[in-house]
N, C-alpha and C positions, 0 to 999 in steps of 0.2 A: 577532155574538159579544158575549157579556156583557163590560161593561167590567171587571167583577171579575176575570175570567179573562184579559184582554188582556195583563196584564203577564207572563204565562207564556207569551206566544205570540211577541212582538216578538223578544227577545233570542235565543232558540233558531232563530228563523228567520234573523234576521241572521248567527249564528254559521254555520249551514249554507251559506248563501250565501258567507260569507266563505272557508269551507273549499273550495268548489268553484272560487272564483277563485284561491285560493291553490294548489290542486293542479294546476290548468289552467297557471298561470303556471310553477309547478315543471316541467312538462312540456315547455313551450317553452323555458325557461331552459337545462334540461339538454341539449336538443337542440342549442341554439345553442353552448353551452360545449362540447360534444362535436365538433361539426363546423365551427363557424365562428369560434371565439375562439383565443386564443393557446395553448390547450392542445394544439391540433393540432401545434404544433412540438415537444411532448414525446411525446404519443401519435399516432402517425402514422395517417393514414387509408388502409388498405390494400384496402379493398373498395368504395370509392367512398362517396358521400354519399347516403343513402337519402331518399326524399322526405319532407317534414314531414308530408304528409297522413296517412302512416301512423301517425305518432305522436298526431296529433289525433283521428283516428277512434278510436284505441286508447284515448285519454283518456276518450272518451264512454263506454266500457264500463267501464274501470277507475275512474272517480271514483265511480259510485254504489256499487262495491263497497267501496271506501275508507269511503265515508260509512256504509254498513252495519256496518263494523268499529267506527268511531267511535261509532255509535248503541248498538251491543251493548254498550259498555262506559261508557255514561252520559255522553258528551261533550257531549250535546244536552239535558241536563237543565235544569230550570228553576232559576233563582237558586242557581247553584253556588257563588259567591263565593269561587272558589280563587285563591291566588297565582299568579303567572306561573311561579314554580319548580315548583308541583304539576302545573301544566298541561303544563310542558315535558316532564317525565318521562314523563308520560300519551301525550303526543304522540309522542315518540321510540319508545315501545314499540308504539304502535298504528300508526304509519307503517311500523315495520319489519315488523310482522304484514300490513299490507296490501300491502307490496312484495313479501313472499314469495308472497302469493296472486296477485299480478300475474305475478310470474315463473314461477309454476307454470302459470299459464293459457297464458302465451306459449310455453312449452315444447311444449304440445300443439297449438298453433296454427302450421300451417306455411305459411300464406299471405303472412307477412311477417316477415322476419328483423329482431329487435329487438336493438340494440346493448347488450352488457353494460355498457359504459361509460356509456351514457346512464341505465341502471337505477342504477349506484352514484352517479352524480351526482343522480339524481331523489331518492335517499335524503337526500342532504344538502340540496338545494334544497327539497324538500317540507317537511322539518322546519323549515327556516328561515322559508318563506313562510306555513306554516300558524301557527306561533308568532307571527309578526309580526301575521298578520291576527286572531288571537285576542286579542294584547295591545291592539289598536286597539278591539275589540269591548269587551273589559273596561273600557277607560278611558271609551269611550262609554256604557256601562251605568251607571258610577260618576257621570259627569256627570248622566245622567237622574234618578238617585236623589237626588243633593244638590239638584236643583232641585225635589225633590217629585213627579216623574213616575214612573208605573209601579211605585208602591210596593206592598209586599204587606201587607194590613191584618191585624194580628195582636193577641192578648191574652195576657197572662202569667196563668198558673194557679199561685198560691202567693204567699206574703208572707215567705218565709225569706231567708236570705243569698244563695242561688244566685238567688232571684227577683231581688233587688236587683242581683246581678251582671250578669243577663241585660238588665235594663232600662237599666243604665249602658252597657253595651255597644252596644245597638242605637241608643240616643239619641245616644250620643257619635260613633258610625261611621255616619254617614247613608249612606255609600256602600255599605252591606250591603243597602240596599233594604227596609227594614221600617218600617212605621209602627205604633207601639205605641199602640193607643187606650185602654187601661186594665189593669186586673188583677182577676181573681176570687180571692177568698180568704175564709175563714171568720173570720179576724181581720184588722183594718186593718194595712196595712204601716207600717214605720218605714224611715228611711233613705231612699235616692234614689227608691224605688218609690212613697213617700207623694206625691211630686209628680205621679203619674199619677193618673188617674180610677179610682176604686173603682166597679166594675161590679156587684159582688154577691157572693153565696156561690158556692162551686164548682158545686153543683149547678144554678145559674142559667144557666150557659154555653149548654147546649144550646138554651134557648129564644131566646137572643139572636143566634144565629149569622146569621139572616137580617136581623134589626133592625140589626145592625152592620156586616152584610156581611163577616163575619170569614172569612178564608181559612185561617187557622192559629191553633193555640192552643200556647204554649210552656210546657209543664208543668214546675213545679219543686217536687215534693212529696217529703216524706219517706215511708219505708216506713209510718209510722203513718197516713198519709193515704190509704193505698191502697183502703181500702174505698170511700171517697168517690170517688177516680178511677175505679175500676171501674163505679161507678154513674153517673158523668157519661158514660164511653165507652158505657155501654148505652143511655142516652138519646139519645145522638148518633147512634145507628144510623140509617142512611138519609139523613143529612145530609151535604152536601158541606162538609167542613172537614179540614184536615190537622192531626193530632195528634202533637207532637214532646216528647218526655220527656228532661229530663236525668236521667241515672241517680243515685241517692244511693249511698251507701258500701255498702248491702247489695246493691243492683243490680250494683255494680262488682264484688263478690266473685263473682258468678255470670255475669259477662259472657262468659266463654269455655266455657260449658257446650255440650257437643256429644254427639250420640248415635253411638257407634260398634258395629259388630255383629262378633263373632267366632263363626263357625260357627252362625249363626242366634240367638246369645245378644245381646240389646242391653245395651250399657254406657253409662252416662252418665259422659262423660269431663269431669271438673270441673278437671283440670290436666294439661297436657303439657309435655314438654322444649322449652324456648323454641329452641334450636338444636341441629339434628342434627350428626352429626360432619362432614359435607361443609360444612354451613353455618359451623362453627366454623373449618374449614380456610380457607374463602373470606374470613371475615371477618379471620382472623389474617393472611392474605396481603394483603388490602387495608390493615390496619394498619401492617405491616412496609413496605410500598412508599410509603405516603402520608407516614408519619412519617419516613422516611429522606430523601425528596425535601424536605420542609418544614424538616428539620433542616440540610440543606446549603444551601438557599435563604436560610435566616435566620441563618446563621452569623455574618455581619459584625454583624447587628443585635444578636444575643445577646452578642457580644463587647463591643460599645458599650455596652449596658444594663449589663452586669457592672461595667464600668469606672466608669460613672456612680453605680451604688449604692454601690460601694466608696468612692468620693470624697465623696458626699454625706450619708452616716450611718454611725454606728459599728455594727459587727456583720458578721455573715458575708453573702456575695453571696446564697447560696442558703438557702432555708427547708426543712428537712425535718420532715414530721410524719406520723405514724401515721394511716392511714385504713383503712377497711373495704371490701372488694372482693368478688369472686367468691367464692361459698360462705362468706361471712362471714370470710374470712381477713384479716388484717392485712397491710399493706405500706407502705413509707415513700414519700411522695409529696413531689416536688421541685418548687418553684416559685422564683421570684425573690422575695426577702424584701421585702415592701411595708410592714412595720410596724416599729416599735422592737424592737430585740432583746429587751427586757424587758417586751414588751406584756401577758404573761399571767403574769408572776412573782407579783404580789400577788392577782390576780382568779382565777386558775384558767381553765379552758376557758371562752370567751365568744364567741358568734357575731359576726361582722363586722356593721355596721350603717351606715346612711347618715350621712356626716358623722363617721365614727369617729376620735377624737382620737389613737388609736394609729398611725395610717396616717402614714407619712413623706411628703414633698412628692412625690418621684419615685414614691413607692408609689401616691399618689392617681391619677397619669397611668397607671401601669402597669395598676391595676385598671380604670380606667375604659376603656382600649383592649385590656384582656385579654392584654397582652403578658407579664404575669407568668406566665402558663400555658406559656409556650414551653418551659422545662425540662421540663415534664411529657412531652413526646415521648419524653424518654429512658424514661419509665415505661412509654409505649407500646412502644417498640422492645425493652425488656427482658421485656414479657409481662404486667407488672402491671396495665396499663390497656389501654383500647381508645380509639380516636380518639372514637367515639360510644357512649354508654351512660349510665345513672344517674350523677350526680355523687358521688363517694365522700365518706362522712361520717366524723367523728372516732369513736373507740370511746365516748367519754363521751356523745356525743349519740345515737348508735345504741341505746345501753342506755335512754336516756329515751324515745326515739321508738317502740321496737319494742313496748312495753307499751301505748302511748296510741293508735298509729295502726293501723287494720286493714290487714293485708297489707304492712307497711312492709318486712319482711325479704324479700320477693318481689323486691326490687330488686337483691339480691344473687345472683340466679340467673343473671346475666351479668356480664361484666366492667364494672367502673366506667369512666366515660368522660371525656375532657377536655370534651366538650359533650354536650348531650343534649336530648331532646324537650321537657322542661320548660324549659330555658334559652331556647331559641328561641321559646317562646311567652310570654316575658316574666316567667317565675317564676325570677328571680336574686336575688342578694344575700340579704335576710332575707324573702323571700316565704314565705307559709304552707307549711309542710312538708307539710300534708296535701294541699294542691293539687299540690305538686311529685311527691308520692308517686303520685297518679292519673295523672299524665302518664307518669312512670317506668314503672309498671306496663303502661300502654297500649304503651309501647316494646317491654318484655320479651315481651309476648304478640303483637306484630305486626311483629317485626323482619323487615327484609329488606335486602339490599345497597343496592338502590335508595333505602329509607327512610334509610339511613345518609348517602348522597350528598345526598339532599334536606335532611337536618339540617345538613350540613356547609355547604352553600349559604346556608341560613337563618341559620347562625352568622356567616358573613361579613357578611350584611345586618345583624344584631343587633349585631355589633361596632361597625359604621360608623355605625349609626343609632339604636342602643339607648340607653337613659339609666337603665338598672336595675343596671349593675355598680358596685360600690364595695367 
């Protein structure tokens, strides 16, 4: 096996071995819990204890089926670099599908009677063991990459801001497993990318694939450079290299193009409704339940914070401000006041920034911990906002952004949210609104209830470990 491709073999192999061991362990653990643990005092055994061999032999048939389900959904892809939260939701979904297949198979097999209790436990234990195994593999993978082992050799194509961002990301996050050997561009780079080796013009890349043993090219070109890109792709025909392109704004505007057919007539669908009626019902139900529970749980904290704000600074406890939400309609957002009451009397609307002198002492703490957002749960309960969605902006800034940023108003096709896809990806505070808009539009076009839960979990992590809130 070529050493160039070895790094795409080891981790998928170890992941598959881990899954086999995890699922087999789940079978044995589920059998023990149902028939030999303290659970038997709650769920009595009425038909005797079946032989363990029946479950062991069954697992030899069921495990390959489960692995095929995992494989069909890309869980053994190379260098996936997913977070554990992303992995967990995929595991829950695919374990559930695999278990349904297993239960369907046992229904038609009459040679052995499998316990429904074992299958219920198997769902819980297999999710736990598979997730644990994959977490260990992910940590092992990161250790390898930090030590310079199994790295994927890549070059960056382009010298713009996006190319600089890619370079900074890959060189500062070694655990991602990429080795940047240099960049190709028609003009020399400025910024962080200038620290990397200049490898030549864009057209030179195909001739250098074998020389540098390139495995991938990360392309960051604007639409103006597309003719050169097409020429490079044509010259790379027949050569083993992975080409990955970061879409520019023009590409982003056509990212959801689909072909639909109505009675034989093909239509190009360039825009669709983000939430169907039932999806809106599901999202609203989730918002009501989630906000109600959190409001009740945090009621003592809310009361304490209100008292502290009142005692430590002059002005009202709550801060009310008009924001723009669904369909461009205005609504009053409610938060704990974190700035002086006269913060914008002389300046007018000004976006918050790091070290903002208008922020009160308790306000800095509230912003850092995002506790100032708690009153917004009332906005959610009243239906003005959602738990997850694009962050609402003030009318003054919406008027500025809508004429400068392509597709900015697409953010208003769903309800504004307390947290969003942009925020959990580090785009908080005074992060560039162009970047935040890209993430917001991605959320609008790819919404699902599972996506919302994933963002909520990432939000908890960002609140605890993040440093971008001010």
